[in-house]
N, C-alpha and C positions, 0 to 999 in steps of 0.2 A: 505494501498500500505506500503510494507515496502523499504524505501531509505536508501542506504550505502552512505552516505554524508563525503565529503573528505575536507578540506579547512587548511592550516595552523591556527592550534587555537593561538586564538587571541581575549579576551573577549571584545573587543571597536570595532570588525569587521560586516558588513554586517552577514556575514557566522554566525558567533556567534547567531546575533537575529534569524534568519533562524533557527536553528537549535532549539530553544528554541519555535519557531513558529509551527516549524514542531510534535515535538515531540507530541502536541497538538492532531494531527489527522492522526500521522502515525506511524510504527514501525520505529524507526531511530539508527544505528550503527555509529557510528562517526571512522574515521580512517584517519591519517596524522599526520607529524611533530607540534611539537610547538615550538612559538617562542623562541630563547633561550633571555638569558640578552643581549649578542652582539648587536641583533637587537632592544633590548629594548633602549638601551642605547643610537645603533646611531641616532632611531627614537622617544627619548625623549618618552616613554612610562614606566618608572619605575615606575610611580604611580598605573601599572594596574600588575604590577609583582604578586600581592598576588591574585591577579583573576584569573591568569592563569591557565589552567588547561589540563590533559594531555588527547588524546581523548581514547575511548573506545577502537578501535586498534592501538598502538603505530606506528610511519611510523618507516621503518627499512631500505628496500633497492626498495620501489617502486612496488615490485614486487603483481601485483594482482594475481595470484594463492595462494601463500602464504597470502594475504590475506581473501579470499575464504575460505582460511582451516581454517581460524579462528575464522568464523561465527560458529553461536552455533546451533545446529544441526536441521533440521530442517526452519531455515531461511533463507531465498532467497530473493535477492534481486532484486526489481520489478523493480528499478532504481537506477544507480547510480550518483552522480551527486557532481560536482565539483562547488566548490564557490571561485574566485578569492579573496585572500586578497594581494596581493600585492606582493605574494612571491610564484614563480611556483616551483614543483618537478616532476619530470619524475617516470612517471608511465608505467610498462611495462607488455606486456602480458595481453591486454586489452580486446583481445578475449575472455581470458578466459569467461569474464563477459557475464553473455546469458541471459542480459537484457536492456533496456534503457539505450543508456548513455549521459546524459543531463550534461551543464555548464553554470553558470552565470558569463559573465564577468562584472565585476562592474567597471573597469574603460578603458574598449576601448579608448576611448576620447584621453589616455595620449598615447597610444602607439600602435597602431593599430597593427601593421602587427605583432609584437610577439603574442597577445591574439588570429589576425586569426590564425596563424601558430600552436597552442595550440588548439583552437576549431575546425578547420578542422575536428579533429579525432573523434567528437561526433555527434549523432544523432539531439540533438537539443539543440537549443543556446538560453541560453536567455541572455538581458543585460540590464544593465541600461541604459546607454547613446542611446538615439534613435533614432542620426540619423547614431550611425552600423549596424542600421537594415539593411537601405537599402548597405550600405559598405560591408556585408558578404553576403547578398543576390546578390551583382552583382560579385563579389569571388566567386561564386559557393555554396554557402552553403543554402541548401532549408529554414529547420526549425529553423528560428530566431523570437523571440519577445520579445519585450520591458516589461519588469520587473522595474518601477521604483525603489528608493531607499522608505525607511519609517521612521516608529517612534516606540519604544516601550515603551507604555503608563507607564507602571510600573517603567521605569528607567529614561524616556526624559517627564514625565510629573510636571506638574505645582508643584514645591516644597514650593511658598511663595506667599503673598500677598503685601509684601515689596518689592515698587521700590528704590534700591540705587543710580542706574546708570541712566543716561541719554542715553546712547547706550553701549552697550556689545560687543565682541568678543570675542570667544574662535575656536581656530584653528593654522594654523600655519602661521605665519609672518617673510618668510623668504624673500627677494627681488629674490633670485635663483631661489624659487621657484614660487613666483607669484608678483613682482614689483610692478604690477600694485595694486593688494591688499594694499601691504604696504604702496603705497603712495596715497591713497584714504582714509585709520586708519588714518595715519599721517593728512590730511587736518581733519577731523573728531575729532583727540586728540585737534587740535590747537584751538576749537570754541566749544566743547563740555564737559561736564563730564563723561570722557569714561574711559568704563575698558575692562581691557585684562588679560586674563590665561588663560596658558595651559593645562587645565584641561581633564577630560575624568566622562563618566557617569554619575550617578546620580550628583556629583559637576558641575559638564556642566550644567545638566540642571538648577545646582541651580543659576547659573551667569547670563542665560539666563531669568530664572525668574525674576531675583533681577533687569532685565535691561527695561527700559520704552519702549528702540526700539533694537535688534538685527541687527548686520551688516553683506551682506555678498558678496562675490565678486569671483565666479564659477570661477574655473580652467578650462582654455581651452573650456569652454563652458560648462561645466559638469552639471549632477542636482545634486546637492551635498545633503546627507545623512543630514546634517544641516538646509536647509529646515524645510523639518518634523521637525526634534527635536527641532528648533527653535517655530515652531509653536504649537508643541506638549506643549510647557510649558509656553504655552500663553502671550507667549508677542509679539510682532508685529514686526512680518519680513520684513529689508527696503534694498531687493537686484537687483542684475543685472536682464535683463531679460534671459540673454545665451539662445539665440534664437535658436529655435528648439530643445531647449531641452525635450520638453514637458512641461514647467514651467504655461505655460496659458493655457493648456488643460486641467491641474490637480486645477489653484485654478484661482479665478477672481480676476483682478487686483485692488486696491479699495475697496474691496470686503473683503480677505483672506490675500492679502498680496497686499506690495509695492515696485513698480519698481521703481529705477530712470535708467536715459540712458549716462548721462557724471555727471561727477565730480558736477557742477554747480546743475542740478538738484537733485544732493544726498545730497549737503549740505541744498537747497531749501528747501526739501523734511526734512528732520533728521529736523530741527530749526520747520517745519512748526506742526507735529506731536509731537514733544516734547513741546510745547505752548497748544497744542489741545489736551489736555486729554482725551476727549469723544470721538471722532470720533478716535483715535488712540484706545482707549480700545475697541473700538466697532469691528476694526479690525480684534484686539487679540484675541479678542472673536471668532468671528465666522472662524478667520483659526485655531483656535484649535479644535473648534467643526466637522468643515470640515475634517481636518487630524486624527482627533480620528474614524470618523464615516465613512473615506474612505482610508486612508491610514496608517494601523500600519502593522507589521511584519505578525501578522496572515491574512489579507485580502493577503498578497503578497504572502505567504504560502499558502494560498486555491489556487489564482489564478494560479500559478506554477504547484499544481499537479493535478489539474482539467488538465491544458494543456498535462503532463506528462501521465496522465491516460486514454485521448483520444490515446496516441501513443502509449501505455503499448496493449491498447486492440486491438491495425491496426496490432502491431506485434507479439502478440497470434491468432491473425485469419490469418493470414500470414504460424506462424507454423502449 
């Protein structure tokens, strides 16, 4: 299958991981804008600047006729796939694409209306936010599928056996973004040896690997990439339930992950598992084995391509 893949180029996004995984099983040509220095600074992402790469077909004006004219002779897309990176851009003359048009909405839990307006123009919609499947369908989009985030073992895998911190966290600590996360993190910080760093890719995995426990607090009930990245690092994940997110369908509580329901339980569980190395490391190992066996981006890409192949066959039968 040939996939014309479009996203805003940024090396630390789900889209970049999908591109890498899809290239193992598909013909892939990428098209779209590249994250610029202004956005890198605004989002505090300058640490990944050297890893940013332009797409094979750079974004000009979003005209898909022009994009098709730039494809190699004889290379025709079976699927056009747009992956959400938080930066949307206008695409015109979509009717020129004589193939299945699919999109993967990562953050539909944050601004659903905007994601719906974008997704309604596509034949197949994937979403990382499980409750959005019903929400999209309720608004008239029929072909909607849940594809959770995942991990890339080469980037997120265990980096060291040495544990330097009781609790680690990598991510955004901004009360305007997630006030409850900041509050809970500060409560942990008062009681334990807590380490925080805003870092990415292999450096992020190193912080996770050096932590006995990694803390997570979801954003608006979403299933974060962090869940899978922490498990891949071989450290125990202590996370909120994010009810309805699909977390407990993918992982078993107290076997692969540990879930807290409130501040009191968070502090009690942190204290317990810091003191009980054997139980903590058992959960960490089980979680790592589970995520590497079932929840890598290779698994997700294969699942997505299987689904798209069905629609591609149906479209060919109709024609």
